[in-house]
C-alpha positions as CSV (number, residue, x, y, z in Angstrom):
1,M,83.0,-126.0,-19.8
2,A,85.3,-123.0,-20.3
3,Y,87.7,-121.7,-17.3
4,K,86.3,-118.4,-16.4
5,V,88.7,-115.2,-15.7
6,L,87.7,-112.6,-13.4
7,V,88.8,-108.9,-14.9
8,P,87.9,-106.5,-12.1
9,Q,89.2,-103.6,-14.0
10,A,89.6,-103.0,-17.8
11,V,92.9,-104.2,-19.2
12,A,94.0,-103.8,-22.7
13,A,92.0,-105.7,-25.2
14,E,95.0,-107.5,-26.3
15,G,95.2,-109.2,-23.0
16,T,91.4,-110.6,-23.0
17,E,91.4,-111.0,-26.9
18,F,94.7,-113.8,-26.1
19,L,92.4,-115.4,-23.4
20,K,89.3,-115.6,-25.7
21,K,91.1,-117.1,-28.5
22,R,92.1,-119.8,-26.3
23,G,88.6,-120.6,-25.2
24,Y,88.6,-118.9,-21.9
25,E,85.2,-116.9,-20.5
26,I,85.8,-113.5,-19.7
27,K,83.7,-112.2,-16.6
28,E,84.2,-108.4,-16.1
29,G,83.9,-107.5,-12.6
30,R,81.4,-105.3,-11.1
31,G,84.3,-103.0,-9.4
32,A,87.3,-102.9,-7.9
33,S,86.8,-103.1,-4.4
34,E,87.3,-105.9,-1.7
35,A,83.6,-106.5,-1.9
36,D,83.1,-106.6,-5.4
37,L,85.5,-109.2,-5.8
38,I,84.6,-111.6,-3.2
39,A,81.1,-111.2,-4.8
40,D,82.5,-112.0,-8.6
41,V,85.2,-114.4,-7.8
42,A,82.9,-117.6,-6.9
43,D,82.5,-119.2,-10.0
44,C,86.2,-118.2,-11.3
45,D,89.2,-120.2,-12.0
46,A,91.6,-117.1,-12.4
47,I,91.8,-113.3,-11.7
48,L,93.7,-110.8,-14.0
49,L,94.1,-108.2,-11.5
50,R,95.4,-104.6,-11.6
51,T,95.3,-102.6,-8.2
52,A,92.1,-104.1,-6.9
53,P,92.8,-105.5,-3.1
54,C,93.3,-109.3,-3.7
55,T,92.7,-110.0,0.4
56,A,92.7,-113.5,2.0
57,A,88.6,-112.9,2.2
58,V,88.8,-112.6,-1.6
59,I,91.0,-116.0,-2.1
60,E,88.9,-117.5,0.2
61,A,85.6,-116.8,-1.9
62,G,87.4,-118.1,-5.0
63,K,86.6,-121.7,-4.4
64,K,87.7,-122.6,-8.0
65,L,90.4,-120.1,-8.1
66,R,93.9,-121.5,-9.1
67,I,95.7,-118.1,-10.3
68,V,95.6,-114.5,-9.5
69,A,97.9,-112.9,-12.4
70,R,99.1,-109.4,-11.5
71,H,99.2,-106.6,-14.2
72,G,102.2,-105.3,-13.9
73,A,105.5,-105.8,-11.8
74,G,104.1,-104.9,-8.1
75,Y,102.0,-107.3,-6.1
76,N,101.7,-105.6,-2.7
77,N,97.7,-105.8,-3.2
78,V,97.5,-109.4,-3.1
79,D,97.9,-111.6,0.0
80,L,100.7,-113.9,-1.2
81,A,100.6,-116.3,2.2
82,A,96.7,-116.7,1.9
83,A,97.0,-117.7,-1.4
84,A,99.8,-119.9,-1.0
85,K,97.7,-121.5,1.7
86,K,94.8,-122.2,-0.7
87,G,97.4,-123.6,-3.3
88,V,96.7,-120.2,-5.6
89,W,99.6,-119.4,-7.8
90,V,100.3,-115.5,-7.9
91,T,102.3,-114.2,-10.7
92,N,103.6,-110.5,-12.0
93,A,104.7,-109.1,-15.4
94,P,107.9,-108.1,-14.6
95,D,109.3,-107.4,-17.8
96,A,106.5,-105.3,-19.1
97,T,107.2,-102.4,-17.1
98,T,110.8,-102.1,-17.1
99,N,111.7,-100.1,-20.2
100,T,108.3,-97.6,-19.7
101,V,109.2,-96.8,-16.1
102,A,112.9,-96.0,-16.8
103,E,111.9,-93.3,-19.3
104,F,109.3,-91.9,-16.9
105,T,111.9,-91.6,-14.4
106,I,114.4,-90.0,-16.7
107,G,111.8,-87.5,-17.7
108,A,111.3,-87.0,-14.0
109,V,115.1,-86.5,-13.3
110,L,114.9,-83.9,-16.5
111,A,111.8,-82.0,-15.2
112,T,113.3,-81.4,-11.4
113,A,116.6,-80.4,-13.2
114,K,114.9,-78.1,-15.7
115,R,111.9,-77.0,-13.6
116,T,109.8,-77.8,-16.5
117,F,106.3,-78.0,-14.7
118,L,107.1,-75.1,-12.4
119,L,107.9,-72.8,-15.5
120,N,105.3,-74.1,-17.6
121,Q,102.6,-72.9,-14.8
122,A,104.3,-69.5,-14.5
123,M,104.2,-69.4,-18.4
124,K,100.4,-69.7,-18.7
125,K,99.9,-67.5,-16.1
126,G,101.8,-64.7,-18.3
127,D,105.1,-64.5,-16.3
128,F,107.8,-65.0,-19.0
129,F,110.2,-63.7,-16.7
130,F,109.9,-66.0,-13.8
131,K,112.5,-68.3,-15.1
132,N,115.3,-65.6,-14.2
133,D,114.8,-66.5,-10.5
134,H,114.3,-70.1,-11.3
135,K,117.1,-71.4,-13.2
136,G,117.5,-75.1,-14.0
137,L,120.7,-77.5,-13.7
138,D,122.7,-79.3,-16.0
139,L,122.7,-83.2,-15.6
140,E,126.3,-84.0,-17.1
141,G,128.5,-85.0,-14.6
142,K,125.5,-84.9,-11.8
143,T,125.3,-88.0,-9.6
144,L,122.2,-90.1,-9.6
145,G,121.6,-92.0,-6.5
146,I,119.4,-95.4,-7.2
147,I,117.8,-97.3,-4.3
148,G,116.9,-100.5,-5.8
149,L,118.7,-102.1,-8.6
150,G,116.5,-104.6,-10.0
151,R,115.2,-104.3,-13.7
152,I,113.8,-100.9,-13.6
153,G,117.0,-99.5,-11.3
154,R,119.4,-100.9,-13.8
155,K,117.5,-99.5,-17.0
156,V,117.5,-96.1,-15.2
157,A,121.1,-96.4,-14.6
158,H,121.8,-97.3,-18.5
159,K,119.7,-94.4,-19.8
160,A,121.3,-91.7,-17.3
161,Y,124.9,-92.9,-17.7
162,F,124.6,-93.4,-21.5
163,G,122.2,-90.9,-22.5
164,L,122.7,-88.0,-19.9
165,D,126.4,-88.6,-19.1
166,M,125.6,-88.8,-15.4
167,K,127.1,-90.7,-12.6
168,I,125.7,-93.5,-10.9
169,V,125.7,-94.7,-7.3
170,A,123.4,-97.8,-6.2
171,Y,122.3,-99.4,-3.0
172,D,120.8,-102.8,-3.1
173,P,121.3,-105.4,-0.3
174,F,121.1,-108.2,-2.9
175,A,123.5,-106.7,-5.9
176,A,126.9,-108.2,-6.2
177,R,129.7,-106.4,-7.6
178,E,130.6,-108.9,-10.2
179,N,127.0,-108.6,-11.5
180,T,126.6,-104.8,-11.6
181,P,127.4,-102.8,-14.7
182,E,131.0,-101.0,-14.5
183,Y,129.7,-97.6,-14.6
184,V,127.7,-98.3,-11.4
185,K,129.2,-97.4,-7.9
186,L,127.7,-99.8,-5.4
187,A,127.7,-97.8,-2.1
188,S,126.3,-98.1,1.3
189,Y,122.4,-96.9,1.8
190,E,123.6,-93.4,3.4
191,E,126.0,-92.9,1.0
192,V,123.6,-92.8,-1.9
193,F,121.5,-90.2,-0.2
194,R,124.5,-88.5,0.8
195,S,126.4,-88.2,-2.5
196,A,123.6,-87.9,-4.7
197,D,122.1,-85.0,-6.6
198,F,119.2,-87.0,-7.5
199,V,117.7,-89.9,-5.5
200,S,115.4,-92.4,-7.3
201,L,113.5,-95.3,-5.5
202,H,113.0,-98.4,-7.3
203,M,112.7,-101.0,-4.9
204,P,109.5,-103.2,-4.3
205,L,107.1,-102.5,-1.1
206,T,107.5,-105.0,1.4
207,A,106.4,-105.2,5.4
208,E,109.9,-104.5,6.4
209,N,110.5,-101.3,4.3
210,K,107.1,-99.7,4.4
211,N,107.6,-96.1,5.8
212,S,111.1,-96.8,5.9
213,I,112.3,-93.4,4.4
214,G,111.8,-90.2,6.3
215,I,113.6,-87.4,7.8
216,N,116.7,-89.1,8.6
217,E,117.4,-89.8,4.9
218,F,116.3,-86.6,3.7
219,S,118.7,-85.2,6.3
220,L,121.5,-87.0,4.6
221,M,120.5,-85.6,1.1
222,K,122.5,-82.2,-0.2
223,P,120.1,-79.2,0.2
224,T,120.4,-78.9,-3.5
225,A,119.6,-82.5,-4.2
226,Y,116.0,-83.8,-5.4
227,F,114.0,-87.1,-4.3
228,I,112.0,-88.5,-6.7
229,N,109.7,-91.4,-6.3
230,C,108.0,-93.7,-8.9
231,A,108.0,-97.0,-7.0
232,R,105.5,-97.1,-4.2
233,G,104.0,-94.3,-2.1
234,E,104.1,-96.3,1.0
235,L,107.7,-96.4,1.1
236,V,107.8,-92.9,2.3
237,R,106.9,-91.1,5.1
238,E,104.9,-88.2,3.8
239,E,105.0,-85.6,6.6
240,D,108.6,-86.0,6.8
241,L,109.2,-85.2,3.0
242,A,106.9,-82.4,3.6
243,Q,108.8,-81.0,6.3
244,A,111.9,-81.8,4.6
245,L,110.7,-79.5,1.6
246,R,109.3,-76.4,3.4
247,E,112.2,-76.1,5.7
248,G,114.8,-76.5,2.6
249,V,116.3,-79.7,3.9
250,I,116.3,-80.5,0.1
251,A,115.4,-78.7,-3.1
252,G,112.4,-80.7,-4.6
253,A,110.7,-83.8,-5.3
254,F,109.1,-85.7,-8.1
255,L,106.3,-87.6,-7.1
256,D,104.4,-90.4,-9.2
257,V,102.8,-92.3,-6.2
258,F,101.4,-91.7,-2.9
259,Q,100.5,-93.5,0.2
260,Q,96.9,-92.8,-0.4
261,E,95.7,-92.5,-4.2
262,P,94.3,-90.6,-5.1
263,P,96.0,-88.6,-2.5
264,A,93.7,-86.1,-0.6
265,Q,93.3,-82.5,-1.9
266,D,94.6,-81.3,1.3
267,N,97.8,-83.4,1.4
268,P,100.4,-80.8,1.7
269,L,102.8,-82.2,-0.8
270,L,100.4,-81.0,-3.5
271,A,100.5,-77.2,-2.4
272,L,104.2,-77.0,-2.1
273,E,106.0,-75.4,-5.5
274,N,109.1,-77.5,-5.2
275,V,106.9,-80.7,-5.6
276,V,106.0,-82.0,-8.8
277,A,103.3,-84.7,-8.6
278,T,101.6,-87.1,-11.0
279,P,98.9,-89.6,-10.7
280,H,100.7,-93.0,-10.6
281,M,101.1,-93.1,-14.5
282,A,104.8,-94.0,-14.9
283,S,103.6,-97.1,-16.5
284,N,100.8,-95.8,-18.5
285,T,101.6,-96.0,-22.1
286,E,99.9,-98.0,-24.6
287,E,102.9,-100.1,-25.1
288,C,103.1,-100.9,-21.6
289,M,99.5,-101.5,-20.9
290,M,99.3,-104.2,-23.8
291,L,102.3,-105.9,-22.3
292,M,100.9,-106.4,-19.0
293,A,97.8,-107.4,-20.1
294,T,99.3,-110.0,-22.3
295,Q,101.8,-111.2,-20.2
296,A,99.3,-111.9,-17.4
297,A,96.9,-113.3,-19.6
298,A,99.7,-115.7,-20.7
299,E,100.6,-116.7,-17.2
300,I,97.1,-117.5,-16.6
301,D,96.9,-119.7,-19.8
302,R,100.2,-121.6,-18.8
303,V,98.6,-122.4,-15.1
304,L,95.3,-123.2,-16.3
305,S,96.6,-125.5,-19.3
306,G,98.5,-127.5,-16.6
307,G,101.7,-125.9,-16.6
308,K,103.5,-123.8,-14.3
309,P,103.8,-120.4,-14.6
310,E,106.9,-118.2,-15.9
311,W,106.9,-115.3,-13.1
312,P,105.7,-116.7,-9.7
313,V,105.7,-114.6,-6.7
314,N,104.8,-117.3,-4.2
315,K,104.9,-121.1,-3.6
316,P,101.5,-122.5,-3.4
317,D,100.8,-125.3,-1.1
318,F,99.2,-127.7,-3.9
319,L,98.3,-130.5,-1.1
320,A,96.0,-127.8,0.2
321,F,94.7,-127.1,-3.1
322,S,94.2,-130.7,-4.2
323,S,92.2,-131.4,-0.9
324,E,89.3,-129.3,-2.2
325,L,89.1,-131.1,-5.5
């Protein structure tokens, strides 16, 4: 009997074709809610997961479940502890999004500096001379502050330094000077916010840093500085950010992620002229979607073939799993 893989949300065809060619049966989910996953997972050996919530209840319902393979780098929608207790591997695809999100972030820096979106809106309304009161900024010599110097943060630093001649200052509690590019200045958390002309977030969401960035951080920033978040919306206290933007504490923001997605239409951030908002699309390219799907599929194949995953994010208790066989 073929192993069965639940795919709650559509992925690039390359991912499912990879699995089909290796003899796996694909079960297309009925939806992406917790209830949908609970109803669908009972006879499945693996889940190829995008943004659907893989809670403890979902994992408990997956009596045959051996791996949850995340389609992307983040995994905050998976209950890692519940999976480990049940002996279920959780993996991600950390390399798939690196270049794509870094490119998008550089685009965000350029968009805020040159006021591209704001000027586009004015131009389409017939206001050609809106530009006279809304000048942009040159990026050469400006400082980009990076919070989180992992794969994406390092790639952003590389592109900004070599492509835009920007200065780079970064904070990461796990970064060591000897393993950091020489063009990146490591600094304290506070100093990054204080010194940068653009602050960009690139850390994963954890229980410890949820809602950790608020008015204290924005108050450290220059009134001419911009805040960019293409990481996770839950890192930021949105009411504090809206206050900082309304009161001129900072100059503007580019937001690809929100606390609630989709954000409510009455979210005050969406009404502010000095905010550019995009719909969580930093990784939404043809190439990246293909990579995320195939890398997640490959992890499923490794585990269901009796091996270990390449990118595990938990440590399963195999004794607990074995006891149910």
